[in-house]
Every structure is written in C-alpha cells, then in structure tokens.
C-alpha positions in Angstrom: 134.1 89.7 68.5 137.0 92.0 67.9 134.7 93.9 65.5 132.3 94.2 68.3 134.5 95.8 70.9 136.4 98.5 68.8 136.3 101.2 71.7 136.0 100.6 75.7 132.4 101.7 76.1 131.2 99.3 73.7 133.2 96.6 75.5 131.8 97.4 78.8 128.4 97.5 77.6 128.7 94.2 76.1 130.1 92.7 79.2 127.4 94.0 81.3 124.7 92.6 78.7 126.7 89.2 78.9 126.2 89.2 82.6 122.5 90.1 82.5 121.8 87.6 80.2 123.4 84.7 82.0 121.6 85.9 85.0 118.4 86.0 83.0 118.9 82.4 81.3 119.9 80.5 84.5 116.5 79.4 85.6 115.3 77.9 82.2 118.7 76.7 80.8 119.1 74.3 83.8 116.7 71.5 83.0 117.2 71.9 79.1 120.8 72.3 78.8 122.2 70.3 81.4 124.1 67.6 78.9 125.6 70.8 77.2 127.4 72.0 80.2 130.1 69.8 79.5 130.7 70.1 75.6 133.8 71.7 74.0 132.3 75.5 74.2 132.3 75.4 77.9 135.3 73.6 78.3 137.1 76.1 76.2 135.5 79.0 77.6 136.2 78.1 81.2 139.7 77.3 80.1 140.5 80.6 78.6 139.4 82.0 81.8 141.2 80.3 83.9 144.8 80.8 81.8 144.3 84.4 81.4 145.7 86.5 83.9 145.6 90.4 84.7 147.4 91.3 81.4 144.7 89.7 79.6 142.5 92.6 79.6 142.2 94.8 76.6 145.0 97.3 76.0 144.6 100.6 73.6 147.0 100.5 70.9 148.2 103.7 69.2 145.5 103.5 66.6 142.7 103.6 69.1 142.1 99.8 68.9 142.1 97.4 71.6 144.3 94.5 71.7 145.3 91.6 74.5 149.0 92.2 75.5 149.8 88.2 75.3 149.8 85.8 72.3 146.1 85.6 72.1 146.1 89.0 70.5 148.4 87.5 67.7 146.5 84.3 66.9 145.3 83.6 63.4 141.8 84.5 62.2 140.4 81.0 62.6 141.0 81.1 66.3 139.8 84.7 66.5 136.6 83.7 64.6 136.2 80.6 67.2 136.9 83.0 70.1 134.2 85.3 69.0 131.6 82.9 68.4 132.2 80.4 71.5 129.4 80.2 74.0 126.8 80.8 71.5 124.8 77.9 69.6 122.9 78.1 66.2 120.2 79.6 68.2 122.5 82.0 69.4 122.1 81.1 73.0 124.2 81.7 76.0 125.0 78.6 78.2 124.6 78.9 81.9 128.2 78.0 82.9 129.8 80.7 80.9 132.0 83.3 82.6 131.0 81.9 85.9 134.0 79.8 86.5 132.0 76.3 86.5 134.7 73.6 87.0 135.8 71.3 84.2 135.0 67.5 84.6 138.5 66.8 85.7 138.5 69.6 88.5 138.5 68.1 92.0 135.9 69.1 94.6 138.9 70.3 97.1 139.6 73.1 94.2 136.3 74.0 93.5 135.7 74.7 97.1 138.7 76.8 97.6 137.8 78.7 94.3 134.5 79.2 96.2 136.1 80.4 99.3 138.5 82.6 97.6 135.5 84.1 95.6 133.5 84.6 98.7 136.5 86.5 100.4 137.0 88.7 97.5 133.4 89.5 97.5 133.3 90.2 101.3 136.5 92.5 100.8 135.1 94.1 97.7 131.7 94.9 99.6 133.5 96.4 103.0 135.6 98.3 100.5 132.5 99.7 98.7 130.9 100.7 102.3 134.0 102.3 103.2 134.1 104.3 99.9 130.4 105.0 100.3 130.6 106.4 103.9 133.4 108.7 102.8 131.4 109.9 100.0 128.4 110.6 102.6 130.6 112.6 104.7 132.1 114.8 101.9 128.5 115.1 100.6 127.1 116.2 103.9 129.8 118.8 104.2 129.5 120.3 100.5 125.5 120.0 101.0 125.5 122.1 104.2 127.5 125.1 102.5 125.4 124.8 99.2 122.1 125.2 101.5 124.0 128.3 102.7 124.6 129.8 99.4 121.1 129.0 98.6 119.6 130.6 101.8 116.3 130.3 103.4 113.3 131.9 102.0 110.1 131.7 99.3 111.1 128.3 98.2 111.5 126.5 101.7 108.3 128.8 102.9 106.4 127.5 99.9 107.3 123.7 100.5 106.6 124.6 104.5 103.0 125.0 103.7 102.7 122.0 101.0 104.0 119.8 103.5 102.0 121.1 106.3 99.0 120.1 104.7 100.2 116.5 104.5 100.9 116.6 108.4 97.7 118.1 108.6 95.9 115.3 107.3 97.7 113.0 109.8 96.5 115.1 112.6 92.9 114.8 111.0 93.3 111.0 110.8 93.6 110.6 114.5 90.5 112.6 115.2 88.1 111.0 112.6 87.4 107.9 114.4 86.7 109.1 117.7 84.6 112.0 116.6 82.2 109.8 114.5 82.2 106.5 116.8 79.0 108.1 119.0 77.1 108.4 115.9 78.7 105.3 113.8 77.8 102.8 116.5 74.2 103.6 116.5 74.2 103.8 112.6 75.8 100.4 112.7 74.4 98.5 115.7 78.2 98.2 117.1 78.9 96.1 120.1 81.4 97.2 122.6 84.2 95.1 121.1 83.3 96.2 117.6 83.6 100.0 119.0 86.9 99.3 120.4 88.6 97.7 117.1 87.2 100.5 115.3 89.0 103.0 117.6 92.2 101.2 117.2 92.3 100.3 113.5 93.5 103.4 112.6 96.7 103.1 114.7 97.3 99.6 113.7 97.0 100.8 110.0 99.1 103.9 110.7 101.9 101.7 112.1 101.9 99.6 108.9 101.9 102.6 106.7 104.6 104.3 108.8 107.0 101.4 108.4 106.2 100.4 104.7 106.5 104.0 103.3 109.5 105.3 105.6 111.3 102.2 103.8 110.4 103.0 100.2 111.1 106.7 100.7 114.9 105.9 101.0 114.4 103.7 97.7 111.9 105.6 95.4 112.1 109.3 96.7 110.7 111.1 99.3 108.1 112.9 96.9 107.0 110.0 95.2 106.5 107.8 98.3 104.5 110.7 100.2 102.2 111.2 96.8 101.4 107.7 96.9 100.5 107.1 100.4 98.5 110.3 100.3 96.5 109.1 97.4 96.0 105.8 99.3 94.8 107.9 102.3 92.5 110.0 100.0 90.8 107.2 98.3 89.7 105.0 101.1 88.8 107.7 103.4 86.5 108.8 100.2 84.9 105.1 100.3 84.7 105.1 103.9 82.2 107.8 103.8 79.9 105.7 101.7 80.2 102.1 102.6 77.5 101.0 104.9 78.6 97.8 106.7 80.8 97.5 109.9 83.4 95.3 108.1 83.7 97.4 104.8 84.0 100.8 106.9 86.7 99.2 109.1 88.4 97.9 106.1 88.4 101.4 104.4 89.7 103.2 107.7 92.3 100.6 108.1 93.8 101.4 104.5 93.2 104.9 105.1 95.5 104.8 108.0 98.1 102.9 106.2 98.0 105.8 103.8 98.3 108.5 106.1 101.0 106.5 108.1 103.9 107.6 105.9 103.1 111.3 106.2 105.0 112.1 109.7 108.2 109.9 108.8 108.5 111.5 105.0 107.4 115.1 106.0 110.3 115.7 108.4 112.8 113.9 106.5 111.9 115.9 103.2 111.6 119.2 104.7 115.0 118.7 106.6 117.1 118.0 103.3 116.2 121.5 102.4 117.1 123.2 105.6 120.4 124.6 106.4 121.8 123.4 110.0 121.3 126.5 111.9 117.7 126.9 110.7 116.8 123.2 111.0 115.4 122.8 114.3 113.5 125.9 114.6 111.6 125.3 111.0 111.0 121.8 111.8 109.2 122.8 115.2 107.2 125.2 113.2 106.1 122.7 110.8 104.5 120.5 113.9 102.3 123.3 114.5 100.2 121.8 111.3 99.6 118.8 113.2 97.6 120.9 115.7 95.8 122.6 113.0 94.9 119.3 111.8 93.2 118.5 115.2 91.6 122.0 115.2 90.1 121.5 111.7 88.6 118.2 112.5 87.1 119.3 115.7 85.6 122.7 114.1 84.2 120.4 111.3 82.7 118.1 113.5 81.3 120.7 115.6 79.5 122.2 112.6 78.5 119.2 110.6 77.6 115.9 112.7 75.0 117.6 115.1 72.9 118.7 112.1 71.2 115.6 111.5 69.3 117.4 108.7 72.5 116.9 106.7 71.3 113.4 105.8 69.5 111.1 103.2 68.5 107.7 102.9 67.4 105.3 100.2 65.0 103.1 101.9 66.5 101.2 105.1 68.9 99.5 103.1 71.3 102.9 102.4 71.6 105.8 104.9 73.9 108.6 104.5 74.0 110.6 107.7 75.9 113.9 108.8 78.9 112.1 110.2 79.5 110.6 106.6 79.7 114.1 105.4 82.2 114.8 108.0 84.1 111.7 107.2 84.4 113.0 103.4 85.4 116.5 104.5 88.2 115.1 106.6 89.8 114.1 103.1 90.1 117.3 101.8 93.5 118.1 103.3 95.1 114.9 102.2 93.5 116.0 98.6 95.1 119.6 98.4 98.4 118.1 99.8 98.2 115.8 96.8 97.5 119.0 94.6 100.3 121.1 96.0 102.9 118.5 95.9 102.9 117.9 92.3 104.3 121.4 91.9 107.3 120.5 94.3 110.4 118.8 93.4 112.1 115.8 94.7 114.7 116.1 97.7 118.0 116.8 96.0 119.8 115.1 99.0 118.0 111.7 97.8 119.4 112.2 94.3 122.6 112.7 95.2 122.6 109.6 97.4 121.9 107.8 94.6 124.3 109.2 91.9 122.0 111.6 90.2 123.8 114.6 90.0 122.4 116.6 87.3 118.8 116.2 88.6 120.1 117.2 92.3 122.0 120.2 90.8 118.6 121.5 89.0 116.7 121.5 91.8 119.5 123.1 93.9 119.5 126.1 91.3 116.2 126.1 91.5 115.8 127.1 95.4 118.6 129.4 95.0 117.1 131.4 92.3 113.7 131.3 93.7 115.0 132.5 97.0 117.2 135.1 95.4 114.5 136.7 93.2 112.3 136.6 96.1 114.9 138.7 98.0 115.7 141.3 95.4 118.9 139.9 93.9 118.0 138.1 90.7 121.5 138.5 89.2 123.2 136.4 91.7 124.4 133.0 90.1 124.3 129.6 91.5 128.2 129.2 91.9 127.8 125.6 92.3 129.3 123.3 89.2 130.0 120.2 90.8 128.4 118.2 93.7 129.6 115.0 95.4 127.5 112.0 94.4 127.8 108.8 96.5 129.2 105.7 95.0 126.5 103.2 93.7 126.8 99.5 94.0 126.1 97.9 90.5 123.5 95.2 91.3 122.4 92.4 88.5 118.5 91.8 89.1 116.6 89.2 87.4 113.9 90.6 85.6 113.0 88.1 83.3 113.0 88.0 79.7 110.8 89.1 76.7 108.4 86.4 77.0 107.7 86.9 80.9 104.3 87.8 81.5 103.8 91.3 82.8 102.4 90.3 86.1 105.4 88.2 86.7 107.7 90.9 85.8 106.1 93.2 88.3 106.3 90.6 91.0 110.1 90.3 90.4 110.4 94.2 90.7 108.3 94.1 94.0 110.3 91.1 95.5 113.6 93.0 94.5 112.3 96.6 96.1 111.3 94.3 99.2 114.7 93.1 99.7 116.5 96.4 98.9 114.0 97.8 101.8 114.4 95.2 104.0 118.4 95.2 104.0 118.5 99.0 104.3 116.2 98.5 107.4 118.9 96.2 108.8 121.5 98.7 108.6 119.7 100.4 111.2 120.7 98.0 113.6 124.4 97.8 112.4 127.1 98.3 115.1 127.6 102.1 114.6 123.9 102.7 115.1 122.7 100.0 117.2 123.1 101.7 120.2 121.3 104.8 119.3 118.6 102.9 117.6 117.9 101.0 120.8 117.7 104.1 122.8 115.6 105.8 120.4 113.2 103.0 120.6 112.8 103.1 124.4 112.0 107.0 124.0 109.7 106.7 121.6 107.7 103.9 123.0 107.8 105.6 126.3 106.6 108.8 125.2 104.1 107.2 122.9 102.7 104.8 125.6 102.0 107.8 128.0 100.7 110.3 125.7 98.2 108.4 123.6 97.1 106.6 126.6 96.5 109.7 128.7 95.1 111.9 125.7 92.4 109.1 125.3 91.9 108.4 129.2 91.1 112.1 129.7 87.9 112.0 127.4 87.0 108.8 128.7 87.1 110.2 132.2 85.0 113.0 131.1 82.6 110.8 129.9 82.6 109.0 133.2 82.3 112.1 135.0 79.2 112.9 132.9 77.4 109.7 133.2 78.0 109.7 136.9 76.5 113.0 137.1 73.7 111.8 134.8 73.0 108.7 136.8 72.8 110.8 139.9 69.9 112.5 138.4 68.0 109.1 137.5 64.3 108.8 138.7 63.2 105.5 140.4 59.3 104.3 139.9 58.4 101.1 142.1 55.1 99.0 141.6 53.4 101.9 139.6 50.2 100.5 138.0 49.0 102.4 134.6 45.7 101.4 133.1 44.2 103.1 129.6 47.0 105.6 129.4 48.9 107.1 126.5 52.4 108.1 126.6 53.4 110.2 123.6 56.0 112.3 125.2 59.8 111.7 125.7 60.9 109.4 128.5 64.1 109.7 130.0 66.8 108.5 132.6 64.1 106.5 134.5 63.9 103.1 136.3 60.5 101.4 136.7 60.3 98.2 138.9 57.5 95.9 139.4 55.2 98.1 137.4 52.0 96.9 135.7 50.8 98.4 132.7 47.3 97.5 131.2 45.7 98.7 127.8 48.6 101.4 127.9 49.7 102.9 124.4 53.3 104.3 123.7 52.9 106.3 120.5 55.3 108.3 118.4 58.1 108.9 121.2 61.7 108.5 122.2 63.0 106.5 125.3 66.3 107.5 126.3 68.1 105.4 129.3 64.8 103.8 130.4 64.8 100.6 132.1 61.9 98.4 133.1 62.5 95.6 135.6 60.0 92.7 136.6 57.3 94.7 135.1 54.0 93.5 133.4 52.7 94.5 130.1 49.1 93.2 129.1 47.0 94.4 126.2 49.8 97.3 125.4 50.7 98.9 122.0 54.1 100.2 121.1 54.0 102.4 117.8 56.8 104.5 116.4 59.1 104.0 119.1 63.0 105.0 119.0 65.1 104.0 121.7 68.4 104.4 123.3 70.1 102.3 125.9 66.7 101.1 127.0 66.1 97.6 128.2 63.3 95.5 129.5 64.5 92.8 132.0 62.6 90.0 133.4 59.4 91.5 131.9 56.3 89.8 130.6 54.5 90.9 127.6 50.8 89.6 127.0 48.7 90.1 123.7 51.2 93.1 122.9 51.8 94.6 119.7 55.0 96.3 118.5 54.7 98.4 115.2 57.7 100.3 113.6 59.7 100.2 116.7 63.4 99.2 117.5 62.6 97.6 120.5 64.6 94.4 119.1 64.6 91.2 121.1 68.1 91.7 122.3 66.6 94.6 124.3 64.1 92.1 126.0 66.4 90.4 128.6 65.1 87.2 130.2 61.4 88.4 129.1 58.4 86.4 128.1 56.4 87.0 125.1 52.7 85.6 125.2 50.5 86.0 122.3 52.6 89.1 121.4 53.6 90.5 117.8 56.1 92.5 116.1 55.3 94.3 112.9 57.4 96.4 110.5 60.3 96.5 112.8 62.7 99.3 112.2 66.0 98.2 110.5 69.6 99.2 111.7 70.1 101.5 114.3 69.1 105.0 114.6 70.9 108.1 115.4 70.3 109.6 119.0 68.3 112.7 118.6 68.9 113.7 121.9 72.6 113.5 122.4 73.2 117.1 120.4 74.6 118.9 124.0 77.2 115.6 124.6 78.2 115.9 121.0 79.2 119.4 121.3 81.0 119.0 124.7 83.0 116.2 123.2 84.2 118.4 119.9 84.6 121.5 122.2 86.7 119.6 124.8 88.9 118.0 121.5 89.2 121.8 120.4 90.4 123.0 123.7 93.3 120.2 124.2 94.3 120.7 120.3 94.6 124.6 120.7 96.2 123.8 124.1 99.6 122.8 122.5 100.0 126.0 120.6 102.2 127.7 123.3 104.3 124.6 123.5 104.8 124.8 119.9 106.0 128.5 119.9 108.3 127.9 122.8 110.0 124.9 121.4 110.5 126.5 118.1 112.1 129.6 119.3 114.1 127.6 121.9 115.2 124.5 119.9 118.1 125.9 118.1 119.2 127.7 121.4 119.0 125.3 124.2 119.5 122.1 122.1 117.3 119.2 121.3 118.1 117.0 124.3 117.5 119.7 126.9 114.3 120.5 125.2 113.2 116.5 125.1 114.5 115.8 128.6 113.2 119.3 130.2 109.5 118.9 128.7 109.5 114.9 129.6 110.4 115.8 133.3 107.5 119.0 133.5 105.1 116.4 131.7 105.9 113.5 134.4 105.3 116.2 137.2 102.1 117.3 135.5 100.8 113.6 135.7 100.5 113.7 139.6 98.1 116.6 139.3 95.5 113.9 138.0 94.5 113.0 141.3 93.1 116.4 141.8 90.7 116.1 138.6 87.4 115.3 140.1 85.3 117.3 138.3 84.7 118.0 134.4 86.1 121.4 134.3 89.3 120.4 136.3 89.8 117.3 133.9 89.7 119.7 130.9 92.3 121.9 132.2 94.7 119.1 133.1 94.4 118.0 129.6 95.3 121.1 128.0 98.0 121.5 130.4 99.6 118.1 129.6 99.0 118.4 125.8 101.0 122.0 126.1 103.7 120.7 127.9 104.4 117.5 126.0 104.4 118.7 122.7 107.8 120.3 123.1 108.8 116.9 123.6 107.4 115.3 120.3 109.1 118.4 118.6 112.4 117.6 119.7 112.3 113.8 119.3 111.3 114.4 115.7 114.1 116.8 115.2 116.5 114.4 116.9 115.3 111.2 114.8 115.8 113.3 111.5 119.3 114.4 112.5 120.6 111.0 114.0 120.6 108.8 110.7 122.2 109.5 107.5 119.9 110.7 104.8 119.8 107.0 102.9 118.4 105.5 106.2 116.5 108.6 107.2 113.1 107.7 106.8 113.5 104.0 107.1 114.7 104.7 110.5 111.9 107.4 111.1 109.1 105.2 109.7 110.4 102.2 112.2 110.4 104.4 115.2 107.0 105.7 114.1 105.6 102.2 113.8 106.9 101.8 117.1 105.1 104.7 118.4 101.8 103.6 117.1 102.1 100.1 118.5 102.8 101.8 122.0 99.9 103.8 121.5 97.6 100.9 120.8 99.0 99.2 124.2 98.6 102.6 126.0 95.0 103.1 125.1 94.0 99.8 125.9 95.6 99.3 129.2 94.6 102.9 130.3 91.0 102.8 129.1 90.7 99.7 131.1 90.9 101.4 134.2 88.5 104.2 133.6 85.9 104.3 136.4 87.9 101.9 138.6 91.1 103.9 139.8 93.3 106.9 138.7 96.5 105.5 140.5 97.4 102.9 138.0 97.3 105.4 135.2 99.1 108.0 136.9 101.9 105.6 137.8 102.1 104.1 134.3 102.2 107.6 132.6 104.5 109.2 135.3 106.9 106.4 135.0 107.0 106.0 131.1 107.9 109.7 131.1 110.5 109.7 133.7 112.2 106.8 132.0 112.1 108.3 128.6 113.3 111.8 129.8 116.3 109.8 131.6 117.1 107.7 128.4 117.1 111.0 126.3 119.8 112.6 128.3 122.0 109.4 127.3 121.4 110.5 123.5 123.9 112.6 121.2 123.0 116.0 121.0 122.9 117.0 117.4 122.7 120.6 117.4 125.4 122.3 115.5 126.4 119.2 113.8 126.0 118.8 110.0 122.9 117.0 108.7 123.6 113.4 109.5 127.3 113.4 108.1 129.0 112.5 111.5 129.0 108.9 113.0 126.5 108.2 116.1 129.5 107.3 118.0 131.5 110.2 117.6 128.3 112.4 118.4 128.1 110.5 121.7 131.5 112.1 122.8 130.9 115.4 121.2 129.4 117.1 124.3 132.5 116.2 126.3 135.0 117.0 123.5 133.3 120.3 123.4 134.0 121.3 126.8 137.3 120.1 126.6 138.1 122.1 123.5 136.7 125.3 124.8 138.6 125.0 128.1 141.9 124.1 126.3 141.4 126.9 123.8 140.7 129.7 126.4 143.7 128.5 128.6 146.2 128.2 125.7 145.1 131.6 124.3 145.6 133.4 127.4 149.0 131.6 128.5 150.6 131.8 125.2 149.4 135.0 123.4 152.2 137.2 124.4 155.1 134.8 123.6 153.4 133.8 120.5 153.5 137.0 119.1 156.9 137.9 120.1 158.6 135.2 118.0 156.1 134.8 115.1 157.1 137.7 113.5 160.6 136.7 113.1 160.1 132.8 113.0 156.8 132.6 111.2 156.0 135.4 108.9 153.1 134.1 106.8 151.5 133.0 110.2 152.0 136.4 111.5 150.9 138.2 108.6 147.6 136.0 108.7 147.0 136.8 112.3 147.5 140.5 111.8 145.3 141.0 108.8 142.6 138.8 110.2 142.7 140.8 113.5 142.5 144.3 111.5 139.8 143.3 109.5 137.3 141.5 112.0 138.6 142.5 115.3 137.9 138.9 116.4 136.5 137.8 120.0 138.5 134.6 119.4 141.2 133.8 116.6 143.2 130.6 116.3 145.7 130.2 113.3 147.4 126.9 112.9 150.1 125.9 110.7 149.2 122.6 109.4 152.1 122.1 106.6 153.6 119.2 108.9 150.4 117.4 107.9 151.3 117.4 104.2 153.9 116.4 101.8 156.2 119.6 101.9 159.8 120.4 103.5 159.9 120.7 107.5 159.2 124.4 108.4 157.2 125.3 105.6 154.3 127.5 105.8 151.9 126.3 103.0 148.8 124.8 104.7 146.8 126.7 107.5 143.5 126.3 109.2 142.1 129.4 110.7 139.3 129.9 113.2 137.8 133.5 113.3 135.0 134.3 116.0 133.6 137.7 115.0 130.4 139.8 115.1 131.1 140.7 111.8 129.7 137.5 110.4 126.1 138.1 112.1 123.7 137.7 109.2 125.7 136.3 106.7 126.0 133.0 105.2 128.8 130.6 105.1 129.9 131.4 101.9 129.7 135.2 102.4 131.8 134.8 105.5 134.6 132.8 103.6 134.8 135.0 100.7 135.5 138.0 103.5 138.2 135.9 104.7 139.7 134.8 101.4 139.8 138.5 100.1 141.5 139.6 103.3 144.2 136.9 102.8 144.3 137.5 98.8 148.2 138.2 98.7 149.3 135.1 101.1 147.2 132.9 99.0 148.7 134.0 95.7 152.3 133.9 96.8 152.9 131.7 99.8 149.4 129.6 100.9 148.5 126.3 99.2 145.6 125.4 101.1 143.4 127.3 103.5 140.9 125.7 105.8 138.5 128.5 107.4 135.9 128.2 110.0 134.1 131.4 110.6 131.7 131.7 113.5 129.5 134.5 115.2 130.0 135.0 119.0 126.8 133.1 119.6 127.5 130.3 117.5 131.0 129.7 119.2 129.3 130.2 122.9 126.9 127.3 121.9 129.5 125.1 120.0 133.0 125.9 120.9 134.7 123.1 118.7 137.0 122.8 116.1 136.5 120.7 113.0 139.2 118.1 111.8 141.1 119.2 108.7 140.7 116.7 105.9 143.5 114.3 105.3 146.4 114.9 102.8 145.9 113.5 99.5 149.5 113.4 98.7 149.5 115.7 95.8 151.2 118.7 96.9 154.6 116.9 96.6 154.1 117.0 92.7 152.5 120.2 92.5 154.7 122.8 90.5 152.7 125.7 92.1 153.6 124.7 95.8 157.0 124.3 94.8 157.3 127.7 93.2 155.7 129.1 96.5 157.9 127.5 98.8 160.7 128.8 97.0 159.4 132.3 97.2 158.6 131.8 100.6 162.4 130.6 101.6 163.9 133.3 99.5 161.8 135.8 101.3 162.4 134.5 104.6 166.0 134.4 104.4 
C-alpha cells in the first residue's frame, strides 16, 4: 500500500477508486458476504479508522514521499504489509463495510445512532457550505462574464447564431399552425368524429407541454445545444412519419411526439441566445429573435395556401393508401426543423453552461472564437482576446452507481437515465427554494393568465369567423316541401338544400356531388344512386324501396332512422373523400391566419426598440392593459371583416407582452436553473392554452360575453401581477438574488435622490479641504474632471474597509458619468480611466473600483454597485506598505 501511494495524486485517485468500488459492490455483497462482515479484516479496518485522528493523513517528507505522523508510520514491515492488504481476500474483493464505519459487534446501538446523527449533521453542514460557495462563485462568474462579453462585442457571431436559433423558433411557430390547417382536410380523409377532431387539435399542445418540461430540465444538465439538437431531431422524424401514416391513431401518436420534440425549442432557444448577449443588448435582441415565431406562422399559412387546395398533388394505391395534398403540406412544414438541425451543428455550446459545470478550457475556447469572429468582421483582426482565466463554479462530487463490467448495457443505460432523472428533478425543486419561491409563483400566475387569454382568443377568433360564415351560408338554404319527382336523372351538384316529405320514383342520381343536403320524411322507390360524393348530407326518417347504391359514400350512418326495403349497397367507397367544394373556405382560413400572424410585426418592432429603454415590466404590464381594453371591442364583431380586424389588433398588441415575458423569464433565474424554470413555465403555458381553447370553444355561437370576461379578467390579473415582479433591466445576467431585485427599483430612487442632494450640498466644502487633508482623492477628482468632463462624478475612499492604517488612501471607488463613454465597451471605458490615473495607481492606490456609465445609462439606472469585501491580504502585501509609506512621507 505504501508503494502504491508515493505521490498525492495517486493517493487521492486510489481513495476515489475505493469509494466507487465500495458503492458498486454494495448490492451484490450483502447476501453473499453477510458472514464476512464480522471477520478480522473488517474489525481491523474499522478499528484503524476509529482510532486515527486528523494527524493520520499523509504528510509529505523532505524526500517527496508521504508518511503518517503517528507511530503507525514506524511500524515494522509485517504490519505495513498487513495494512496494505487489509480489506482484500484471495479474490481481491472489497468488503461492503470497509471505510464506511460499520460498528463493531461490541458497539452499542446508542453509539451507532449518535454517530449516524453526527454524520448527518456534518453532511448537512458540508452541503450548506457547498451551496454558499457555489452561490458566491456564480455571482463572481456573472460579473466577470459580463465584462468578457463586453470585450467580445456584438457582431457576426451573434447574428449568425440569431438566424440559426431563429430557424428553431420558426419550427415552433409552424407546429402551432400545422394541425389547424390540415384539420378540415384530414377530418374527411380519416372520417373523424367531433371528439376526434377536438383531440387532434389539442394533442400538439399536450406534447409541447411535456416537451417543454423535459427538454428544459435536460438543457441545464447536458447542455443547451445538445438538448436542442435532440428535441429538433425528434420533431423532424415524427413530423415526417405523420405525413405518411394512414390511421387516425398513428397520426395522433406522431403529432404528439412531434409536439414533444418541438416543446423544447422556446425555453432552450431564448436561454441559449441570451448567454451570448451582453446586458445592454439582451432585451432588444431577444425581442428581435421573437420575430421568427411570426415568420413561422407566415410560412405555414403561405405553404397551406399554396399546397392544400391543389388536390392534384396527390396519389393513391387502391383504397387502402391515400396521399393527398395536405400530407405534402405536413411534410413541407418539417423543413425549418431540419434546417435548424443542420445549422446548429456548426455552432458551439453555451460557454456559460461550461463555466457553470467547471469546464474552463472549453468555455475559454468558445469565448475566444466569439471575440475573434467579431473582431475580424469589424476589421480588427489584430486584437487579441485578453482574458486568460475565467471563474468556474464549484462542483459537487457525486458517487453514482453505474454497475460493474458484468452489468448488461441496457441496465447501465437504465442506471444513467435514473441518475439523470434525479438530477433534473432535484434541480427543478430548487426553483421553489425560499429565495426563488415568490418570483416563481408570481411568474406562474402571469404565464398562466397570459396563455389562457391569448390562446383561448386566438382559437376563438377563427371559430367565430367559421360560425359567422356558417350563419351566412345557412341563410341561403333552399327548402323544398312535398316535391314529387318521377323518371328524372340528376347529374349535377346538389348543394345547400332541404327536401321535406318528397317522393322520388324511378329517379337516378348519377355522378354528382351532394353538399349540405338534407332529405327528411321522404320516399325513394326504385331509385338508383351511382358515383355519389357527399359532404354533410343526411337522410332523416326516409324510406328506400327497391333502391340500388353503387359506388357511393352514402354509408348507413348518413341514413338516420331510415328504413331499407329490398335495397342493395354495392362497391361502397371506402374512407372519407375530400370536399372539392371547400376551396374558397380553405383560402379564407389561410388568408385570415396569414393576416393575424403578419399583424404582430408592428408589436415585435416596437417591443424590440423599447425593451431596453422603458424596461421589461412596463412593456409587459402596459401591453397587457391595452390588450385587456381591446377585448371589450369584441362585442362589436358582428361581421367577418370586423372579427378579422379585431384578431389583427389583439395579436399586434399582445405580442409585446410575450416578448417582455420571455426576456424577464431568462433574466430572473440563474443560468444553472434557467432552462429548467423556463421549461416549467412554458409547460404551464401550454396547459393554460389547452384549458383556454376548451373553454372558449364551448361558447362559440352561444354568447360573446363569457369569453370577453374571461379574457379581459385574465389579462387584467396578469398585468397587475406583472407590476409586482422585479425589474431586470440594467442587471447582470442572473447574478443578483431575486429578493434583492425586488428592492432594486426602490433603492434606485433613493440612491439617485441622495446622490443629487449630497453632490449639491457638499461640493464646495468638499473641494476646499480635500486638497490639504486628502491629496490622493483630490488628485483623482481633478484628473477625472479634466479628462472626461463628467456630468456626475463620485470618488469614495474605501480604505477603512480594508486592513490598512487609519487615514490611508489606498482603496478607492470612482463613478464617472460622461458622454465620452458613448459607443465604448466596458473594457474600453475602464482602460481610459486606468490610463488617466496611472500615476496614482503606480505610487499610491492599491485597489481601484471603476464604474463608467453614459448619461443615458445613469438616467435609466442611477445605482452604485457594492464593492467586493476585503480578503484580508493587503496587510501582508509589501507593495501596499511601500505605497503607504511613500504616501505618508509625501503628505507630511
């Protein structure tokens, strides 16, 4: 054993291997080695562990070897040999009890309980310490990461990623519209009943709800890029299959899994893109990214308009397999996801994700790639990425039982999946920890209310338009009563007619289409029906005598309470055929969806331009209030054109709320919980969508008052709760505790007011005595004033916060608000200040905290960040002592 642990790395590696081996062998050793637990090996192992104290750990000797500091290091060779082999039998197997503190046979139960309780307390204390260290690392990383993004700049790399992720978001927008566009055709192709049609319309939302939760949680564990690739691949594969399957159940299953795949798009795309954006550009560019959802809706509408009504784009193999034009449309709608997969393979993983998981080198390479790509595009290829070391977050070492070499591969995969599930679930539960609980509950309420009203109304609008069209169509229905027809042949289209108490004798219906035809209490005697295609056609309480049906789709379910006497059905058409007379209605549906989607363009532009100027909360609450007011105009929608106009108005206003909500969700949670929280909230959004659609559809044709009250009430509640959320504008990317954010807007006003009052009241007195009593501070103030002509300047001596003698001038914080900083990155601003104060930094100042802002940034966020705490190292720094001595001699 002494030979195996000659250096520290080998010792640590061996200890970890032993711990993993113990974990692995635990299950299979319990039954087989129960008798061996009490043998001499285990006793001696436990005794040695119990008697050793802190001095038993290896100490490095002068010759580089390790030894134990007590008498055990001086034992004879036999004892050493015994120690090196203890815990191993002839088969070189490790006992389950070794290194786990299993009590000896003479130990009492009370002592065991006490040791277990002590171990639990130690573990709880260690876990709390780990969480504190991890939170501190995350805050330091967030501050440094923001500075690095400033140095990398915003350019070609971000715009390339913008279009790549835009394709993924476009695929999500397409998925929402696919089923709605194909439903009028698919219901006839698959003979769908009303319940089946409703389930087909809701199945996509159910799939997206599951997908958002699953993929959002996985993205925080295995990476944004990898998870997005998996989810888009699942969407593409099952979207492709859904265009070929024939049965309703198989089509429903494929669309469900396609929705599960695309469900991860929104939470991952926004989180992924935000981690390449600096704070000052995040709100604007995330809002621009939302435009691709609109582009997806326009693409789906245009493709449906161009493909579905062209019934010649179809083929069939007998009556068992039919491939109509709507299936071509489903296939074409998978193209954005396929294109996103191809483009995403050229992009790197989020460096923030790597840093959160302790992968420094991978993150550094990606950030260097971002910097170099942007600098080359801007014409500065000579600029070097100056960052050499980036803070990484402390990781928790976990022992995971993955089986041994004899374990089957499927069992190892099962263990991996179970472990991954536990990690995802535990990360999800942290979203409800005390520090995030209030924000999470409020975000849940806002997401639910917004989704309930938005999706409910957006589906209710087209249904109302269809209802109004149906009302207008029914108003043109022709009614024939007691009509007698003998020896006549019908070979033309019959549409929108009602025949009551008619008599038809020796009448032929040949090669015609029946649309919205109803025959009530009529008699058909010696009639002949051949090559009939029907839609919404029924025979109620009719009698058929000696009648022949040849190659028709007049199935018995169309004969309601009718009698058949000596009548025959030959070669009935199988399946349901498309309605060839619905072309005008189809074009109208696609056109309305196209207008409704295009109407969100102004809202997207306005929200992108104002998101970083007025803030997320004002954008969210203001847009929700205006949307709430617009709901009351629905009572005036008594015509088709009026409903289309109101649909466009509501969509254009409400999109700003969604953009603000997406940005707010990204910024409220730390990066290691970001996609998990976003995915959960997006899943809740889809659940609210299902409820809203189901409730609002039930009132179509009954009343408008209930949908209007539901929608306006939900929007009003959402806008009220939105004002209670913390404003994230001007904050670094999720590095500030949500509880601190809740007080930021109050503190911002207090700080701005006190800064103005103090600068006005004490400016003259301060300058009079600073030159004599505080020479370094006076020099700093004078040089910064001459160099930048600041609109606001604060110089604070924080030496009292550090381990230096009283009255020292070694640690300063400066706040400079100047128009000279316009267009400059954070790093460039700091370099200007450092250059201005280079003499003081070389002779007197040990540490300088710089905050350089433009007048616009100061007016929108007049806050002053807190300086980092003293690490206690300056009192041992010889350079500080030399500077203090020179400063004292200079001042004296």
